[in-house]
C-alpha positions as CSV (number, residue, x, y, z in Angstrom):
1,M,-0.9,2.9,-2.5
2,V,1.9,3.5,0.0
3,M,5.4,1.9,0.0
4,T,7.7,2.2,3.0
5,D,11.2,1.2,3.8
6,V,13.5,1.4,6.8
7,Q,17.1,0.7,6.0
8,S,20.5,1.1,7.7
9,V,23.0,2.7,5.3
10,A,26.6,1.8,6.2
11,A,29.3,4.5,6.5
12,N,30.4,6.1,3.2
13,T,28.2,3.9,1.0
14,T,25.3,4.3,-1.4
15,T,22.3,1.9,-1.5
16,A,20.9,0.4,-4.6
17,N,17.2,1.1,-5.1
18,V,15.6,0.8,-1.7
19,L,12.2,0.1,-3.4
20,A,13.5,-2.9,-5.5
21,G,11.1,-5.8,-5.4
22,K,8.2,-3.8,-3.8
23,S,4.8,-4.0,-5.4
24,A,4.7,-0.6,-6.9
25,E,8.4,-0.2,-7.9
26,F,7.0,0.0,-11.4
27,V,3.9,2.4,-11.4
28,P,0.8,0.5,-12.6
29,E,-1.0,3.6,-14.0
30,A,-0.6,7.3,-14.5
31,S,0.0,8.7,-11.0
32,V,1.2,11.5,-8.8
33,V,4.1,10.2,-6.6
34,T,4.7,11.9,-3.3
35,I,8.1,11.3,-1.6
36,G,8.9,11.5,2.0
37,L,12.4,10.8,3.3
38,A,14.0,11.1,6.8
39,A,17.1,9.9,8.6
40,S,18.2,9.0,12.1
41,A,21.1,11.5,11.9
42,V,22.6,14.2,9.7
43,G,24.7,13.2,6.7
44,L,22.2,11.1,4.7
45,H,21.6,12.2,1.1
46,A,18.9,11.0,-1.3
47,T,18.4,10.7,-5.1
48,V,15.0,9.9,-6.4
49,V,14.3,9.1,-10.1
50,I,10.8,8.5,-11.5
51,G,11.0,7.0,-15.0
52,S,13.8,9.0,-16.6
53,E,13.2,12.2,-14.5
54,V,15.4,13.0,-11.6
55,V,13.1,14.4,-9.0
56,V,15.6,14.7,-6.1
57,D,19.3,14.9,-6.9
58,D,21.6,14.0,-3.9
59,Q,19.9,16.3,-1.4
60,E,20.4,16.2,2.4
61,V,17.6,14.4,4.2
62,S,15.9,15.7,7.3
63,A,17.3,14.1,10.5
64,I,13.9,13.7,12.3
65,N,14.6,10.1,13.2
66,R,11.2,8.7,12.3
67,M,9.0,7.6,9.4
68,P,8.0,10.7,7.3
69,Q,4.5,12.0,7.8
70,F,2.5,13.6,5.1
71,P,2.1,16.5,4.3
72,E,4.7,17.7,6.9
73,D,7.7,15.7,5.6
74,V,7.1,15.8,1.9
75,M,10.5,16.2,0.1
76,A,9.2,16.2,-3.5
77,E,6.3,15.3,-5.7
78,G,6.3,14.1,-9.3
79,G,4.3,12.6,-12.1
80,A,4.6,9.0,-13.3
81,F,3.4,7.2,-16.4
82,P,2.4,3.5,-16.5
83,S,5.4,1.3,-16.1
84,D,7.7,4.1,-14.9
85,R,10.2,2.8,-12.3
86,I,10.6,4.7,-9.0
87,T,14.2,4.6,-7.8
88,V,15.4,5.8,-4.4
89,R,19.1,5.8,-3.6
90,L,20.4,6.8,-0.2
91,R,24.1,7.9,0.3
92,N,25.7,8.1,3.7
93,S,28.4,10.8,3.8
94,T,29.5,10.1,7.4
95,G,31.8,7.7,9.2
96,G,28.9,5.8,11.0
97,A,25.8,4.0,10.0
98,I,22.6,6.0,9.5
99,T,19.0,4.7,9.3
100,G,17.0,6.0,6.3
101,F,13.2,6.1,6.4
102,T,11.4,6.2,3.1
103,K,7.7,6.7,2.4
104,I,6.2,6.9,-1.1
105,N,2.5,7.6,-1.7
106,I,1.2,6.8,-5.2
107,S,-2.1,8.4,-6.1
108,P,-3.8,7.7,-9.5
109,A,-3.9,10.8,-11.6
Protein backbone atom coordinates (compact mmCIF):
# COMPACT_ATOMS: atom_id res chain seq x y z
CA MET A 1 0.00 0.00 0.00
CA VAL A 2 1.26 3.48 -0.84
CA MET A 3 0.14 6.81 0.62
CA THR A 4 1.18 10.15 -0.84
CA ASP A 5 0.64 13.79 0.07
CA VAL A 6 1.66 17.12 -1.44
CA GLN A 7 1.13 20.06 0.85
CA SER A 8 2.18 23.69 1.04
CA VAL A 9 3.63 24.55 4.45
CA ALA A 10 3.27 28.23 5.33
CA ALA A 11 6.22 30.26 6.60
CA ASN A 12 7.31 29.44 10.17
CA THR A 13 4.54 26.89 10.79
CA THR A 14 4.23 23.18 11.54
CA THR A 15 1.55 21.00 9.98
CA ALA A 16 -0.62 18.57 11.85
CA ASN A 17 -0.37 14.96 10.64
CA VAL A 18 -0.29 15.17 6.82
CA LEU A 19 -1.60 11.58 6.69
CA ALA A 20 -4.70 12.31 8.79
CA GLY A 21 -7.76 10.71 7.23
CA LYS A 22 -5.83 8.58 4.74
CA SER A 23 -6.72 4.90 4.43
CA ALA A 24 -3.61 3.52 6.14
CA GLU A 25 -3.00 6.25 8.72
CA PHE A 26 -3.59 3.37 11.15
CA VAL A 27 -1.60 0.34 9.95
CA PRO A 28 -3.93 -2.64 9.33
CA GLU A 29 -1.35 -5.41 9.99
CA ALA A 30 2.25 -5.91 11.09
CA SER A 31 4.25 -4.08 8.43
CA VAL A 32 7.48 -2.45 7.34
CA VAL A 33 6.96 1.28 6.75
CA THR A 34 9.26 3.04 4.27
CA ILE A 35 9.27 6.84 4.39
CA GLY A 36 10.24 9.19 1.59
CA LEU A 37 10.13 12.96 2.09
CA ALA A 38 11.14 15.86 -0.16
CA ALA A 39 10.65 19.62 -0.40
CA SER A 40 10.50 22.32 -3.04
CA ALA A 41 13.21 24.34 -1.23
CA VAL A 42 15.59 24.16 1.72
CA GLY A 43 14.25 24.82 5.20
CA LEU A 44 11.63 22.08 5.56
CA HIS A 45 12.04 19.69 8.52
CA ALA A 46 10.14 16.46 9.19
CA THR A 47 9.17 14.42 12.22
CA VAL A 48 7.79 10.90 11.68
CA VAL A 49 6.27 8.79 14.45
CA ILE A 50 5.11 5.18 13.99
CA GLY A 51 3.01 4.07 16.97
CA SER A 52 5.02 5.45 19.91
CA GLU A 53 8.42 5.27 18.17
CA VAL A 54 9.98 8.43 16.76
CA VAL A 55 11.58 7.33 13.49
CA VAL A 56 12.63 10.79 12.22
CA ASP A 57 13.04 13.68 14.66
CA ASP A 58 12.92 17.17 13.13
CA GLN A 59 15.38 16.39 10.32
CA GLU A 60 16.06 18.54 7.25
CA VAL A 61 14.26 17.25 4.15
CA SER A 62 15.94 17.02 0.75
CA ALA A 63 15.10 19.93 -1.57
CA ILE A 64 14.72 17.82 -4.72
CA ASN A 65 11.39 19.49 -5.64
CA ARG A 66 9.53 16.31 -6.65
CA MET A 67 7.71 13.33 -5.22
CA PRO A 68 10.22 10.96 -3.53
CA GLN A 69 11.22 7.87 -5.49
CA PHE A 70 12.14 4.56 -3.88
CA PRO A 71 14.81 3.45 -3.11
CA GLU A 72 16.74 6.65 -3.97
CA ASP A 73 14.87 9.04 -1.67
CA VAL A 74 14.16 6.83 1.37
CA MET A 75 14.60 8.90 4.51
CA ALA A 76 13.83 6.16 7.03
CA GLU A 77 12.26 2.77 7.56
CA GLY A 78 10.51 1.33 10.59
CA GLY A 79 8.29 -1.46 11.81
CA ALA A 80 4.62 -1.10 12.66
CA PHE A 81 2.22 -3.25 14.61
CA PRO A 82 -1.50 -3.54 13.79
CA SER A 83 -3.36 -0.29 14.64
CA ASP A 84 -0.14 1.76 14.99
CA ARG A 85 -0.67 5.32 13.78
CA ILE A 86 1.74 6.87 11.29
CA THR A 87 2.23 10.57 11.99
CA VAL A 88 4.17 12.89 9.68
CA ARG A 89 4.65 16.53 10.72
CA LEU A 90 6.36 19.08 8.48
CA ARG A 91 7.96 22.25 9.92
CA ASN A 92 8.91 25.21 7.76
CA SER A 93 11.81 27.17 9.26
CA THR A 94 11.87 29.88 6.57
CA GLY A 95 10.04 33.10 5.75
CA GLY A 96 8.26 31.70 2.67
CA ALA A 97 5.94 28.82 1.86
CA ILE A 98 7.53 25.47 0.94
CA THR A 99 5.82 22.50 -0.69
CA GLY A 100 6.37 19.19 1.09
CA PHE A 101 6.15 15.87 -0.78
CA THR A 102 5.43 12.73 1.28
CA LYS A 103 5.41 9.12 0.11
CA ILE A 104 4.85 6.22 2.51
CA ASN A 105 5.08 2.58 1.44
CA ILE A 106 3.53 -0.01 3.77
CA SER A 107 4.57 -3.63 3.16
CA PRO A 108 3.15 -6.50 5.25
CA ALA A 109 5.86 -8.12 7.39
